[in-house]
N, C-alpha and C positions, 0 to 999 in steps of 0.2 A: 382242637383245630387239626385238620388234615395236613400231612407233610407238604402236599402241593400248595395248599393255601399259605402255609408258613413260608415256603420258599418265595411265593409270589409277594407276600407282604414284605419279606426281607429285601427282595429285589427292588420293590417300589420305594422302600425307605432309603435304600442305598442310592437309587437314582435321584430321589428328591434331595438327599444330602449333597450329592454331587452337584446338583443344580444350584443349591444354596451357596456352595463353595465357589462355583463358577460365577454366579451373579454377584457374590460378594467381591470376587476378584475384579470383575468388570467395573463394579461401582468404585472400587478403590483406585483403579487406573484412570477412571474418567476424570477429566479436568474439571474443577469447580467452575461454576458460571460466574462471570463478572459482568455486571450491568454495563451495557453499551459496548462490550468487547466480544470478539470471536476468538476461540482457541484454534490455532493452527497446529496440528499434530506433528510430532517428530518424524523425520524421514528424509529421504533423498528427493531431489527434484532437478530438472535440467535447466540450467541458467545460460543465457546468451542466445545468439541467433546465428544463422548462416546466410542472412539476407545480404543482397548486393545492391549498391546504388547505381543501377544501370543507366538511369536518366541524368546523373550528375546533379541531383537536386541540391545537395549541400553547396556546391559551387554556385549554382544558379541563384540561390537566396542569400548567399554570403554568410553561411553558417560558420561559427568559429572552428568547428571540426572540418577537416578537409573533405571527408567522405562520410556520408551517413552509414551507419551500421558497423563500421570498423572497430569502434570502441566496445562493441558487444561480443567480440571474438577473443579467444576461441570458446566454443560451447563446452561446458563441462558439467559433470554431475556433482552436486553438493549435498552434504548431509547437514540438516539443521535440527537443533533441539526444539521441542515444542515451545510455543510462545503465544501470547495474546496480542491482538491488534484491534484498534478502534474500528467499529463497524462504519462509522462516518468520519469525515474530515472535521476537524475542530471548527466550531461555528463562531460567529461574532458573539453570540450570547455566552458560549463557553468561555471565550477569551475575556469577555467583559468582567466575568466573575473574578478571574485572575487579576485583571488590572485593578479592580476595586479593592481586592483583598491585599494586594502587595504594593500598589502604587507604581507598578511597572508602566512605562510610557505606552500609550495606546497607538495603534496604527494611524498614520497621518490622515487617511481618508475618513476617520471617525469624527474629526474635529469640525464643529459647526455644520454637520451633515444632518439635515432634517429627515432624511430617509432611513436613518439607521434603525429606528424601531421596526420598520417594515422589512428590514434585511437581517434581523437578528438570527435567523436560521440559515443564512447563507454562510459559506466558509469564510473564515478570516483569511486575509492575505496582507501583502505589504508588511510582512514580518521577516526579519533576517533569521539566520540559523540560531543565533544566541537567544532571540525571543522565543523561538519554537522550543529550544532545549530548556529554557527557563520554565515555560509553561508545563511541559511534560514532567519536569522534576518537581514542580510545585504540587502537581496533582498525584504524585506518587508513581509516575510512569517514566518512560524514556522514549527517545526517537527510535524508529526502526533502523536496522541496517538495510542497505540496498538489497542484500540477499533475501532478507525476510520480506521486504516489500514485493520483490518479484515472485517469490513462492506464493504469497497470499493472493497476488493478482492472477497467476497462471493456473493454479490448481494442480492436482495430481497428473493431469493429462498434458500439461505444458501448453495451455491455450495461448494462442497468439495475441488475442485480446481477452479482457476479463470474461466476456460473454461467450467466447468461442474462437473460431479460426477465420471467420469471414468479417470483413470490415463493413460497418454500417454507421454512417455519421449521425443517424437519428437515434442511435441507442444511448449515446452519451452527450453531455454538454460540450460539444466541440466547435460549434459555429455560431453560437448566440451572441457573442461579443460581450457577455456579461456572465456573472455567476447565477446559479439557481440554488434554492434551498437544498441542503445536504440530503441525500437519499431520495430526491424527488425524480430521479431518472431510473425507474425500476429495472431497466434492462442493462444499465451499466453496473452490473453486479457480478462478482467473481463466483467461482464454484463454491467458495467457502462462505459466501454471503456478505462480502465486503463491497461497499458502494463507492461510486465516483472515482474509480482507479484509472479509468481511461480519459475522463474529462473533468470539468468544473475548474479546479485549480491544480497546478503541479504541487508536489509535496517534498519538503526537506527530508533527508535521511541523515543518519549519524556518520555515514561513510565518507571518507576522503575520496576525491575523484582520482583514481589511479587506473593504470592498465591492468587488464585481467592477466592472471598467471599464464605465461606462454605466448603472450601477444608481442608482436614486433612493431605494432603501430604506436607512434609517439605523438603526443600533443604537449604544448607548453603548459597547458592547464593541469597536467598530471603532477600535482604537487599538493602539499598540505596548506594550500590557500583556498582551494576549491572543494566544495562538498557536492555529493551526488544529489540530484533532484530527480524524482520519478513521477510518472503520470503525465497525462495530457491536460490541456487547458482550453476552456471555452471563451476566454476573454479576448485574446488577440488573434487567434488562428481563424482562418477563413479559407485558406488554400487547401483544396481537397487532398492533394497528395501529401502535404505536410501533416494534415490531421491524421491521415492514414498511417503515417510513420510514427508521429509522436504519441498516439494513443495505444501503440503496441506495448505489451507488458514488459518487454525486454529493453525498451528504449531508455537511454541514459542521458539526462540533462546534467548541467553543472552550473554552479554559481559561486562566486567568492562568498564566504560564509557571513560576511558583514553586509552584503547587499540586500536590499528590500525590493523584491520584484512585485509588480502589480498583478502577477498571475501565479504567485507561489504561496501556498499555505502549508498545512501539515496535518498529520495525525500521530497518535502515540502508540507505543507498545508496552508490554509488561511481561516479566518472567513468570513462569509457573512455579509456585512454591512447592 
């Protein structure tokens, strides 16, 4: 073999070997797939907003917080480890398996409801924080923190809404006065492929409702009796401006952790091993 041919062959082998090492490294770092879940990679994201309640909507509708948006400040950059999140909200069918296996009390609206079979793929609601936590623990998962929820909803570009930065009430279940099957609003999908984060039902998180670091805004609900709830709802809302506010990925709801809201459900998360 000629010297030039030998050098060419050596170079090709070296290049191929390098590719094998690179591909092996990529494969090793790639998160394993988990059915029904999406992996959110580690990294920083921007949390919170700079929005201002110029119209005084909070006061107009008698909201518990005095001014909308103030509990979302100040904006800050946060680093999160990688984690998995359910692609869809937990459905009635999912929750029914839990109830049948464990004897956990079912939601009140299930009892003597002839429509339940037709609504098995709708998100479960009327569950308190303890119910949601118990389900996630039973299935080998956990509730999300509010930081994880917001990162999954906003994506790497910090989208105002899961689908982008422009509000469109038709993209999510925000005005139907009822739930719809999970994942049936294809445009209510975040950058990472998570569905129903702007509408359908609001979602429990594991986080206590507290002021963000550096905030000077105070609410009596800032204590360890209230949990953060995230996401918009299509059950009670109909007010255009409120839908526009509540469906934002940075919006923070709250509820006492033993309350059972008729517009509050949940989804689960899981650590990467």
